[in-house]
N, C-alpha and C positions, 0 to 999 in steps of 0.2 A: 512498535508492532507487537501484537500478542498472538502467540500460537496456542490455540485452545486444545489442540491434540496433546501437547506436552506440557501445557501450562507454563510456558517460558515467555519472558519478555525480551524483545530484541532491540538493540540499538540500531536505529535506521541509518546512521552514518557509517558505523564500522561493520555492520552486518553480523555482529556477535551477540549471543544471548547474554543478558546482564542479570537475569534472575530466573529461578526455576531449575528443573533437573538437568537442563542442557548447559548451565552456566559455565562449568569448567570442563566441557567435553571437547574443547579444541575445534569446534565447528564454526565456520564462517560462511555467510551467504555470498553467492556470486554477485558482483556489482552489476547493476543494470543502468543504462543511460537514462537521463531525464531531460526532457525538452520543455523549456518555458517559452510559450508562444501564445498568440491569440487564437480563438476558435476559427476566425476567418482564414488566417494563414494555414492553420492545420488542415482545415477542410479542403482548401485549394490544393494542397500537396497530397492529401490522403482522402480522396472523394468517397471511397467506400467504407470509411470508418463507421463503426457501430458505437452508439453511446448507451451506457447503462442508465436505466431509469432510477430516479430517486424513490419511486413508488414501489417499494420492495415487498409490501405486504406485512412488514414488521412495524412495531410501534416506534422504533428508534428513528430520530430525525437525522438523516444523512446530509442535510444542507450544509453549505459552505460556512465555516467558522463555528459549527456546532460542536460542543464538547460532549 
């Protein structure tokens, strides 16, 4: 994860900045739960879920597996 506001790169597993001005600041992000499921199961449990569009108006390709 990259924080454009501080130009810091964050480790997604530890929640700590690994480069940039926040690297040695002692900051750690709050852990958030992750759910791995199918869309069918998710939608059944959360019928009012809103989905973000890949059509962002920017030239970047946000498709699955894109670097």
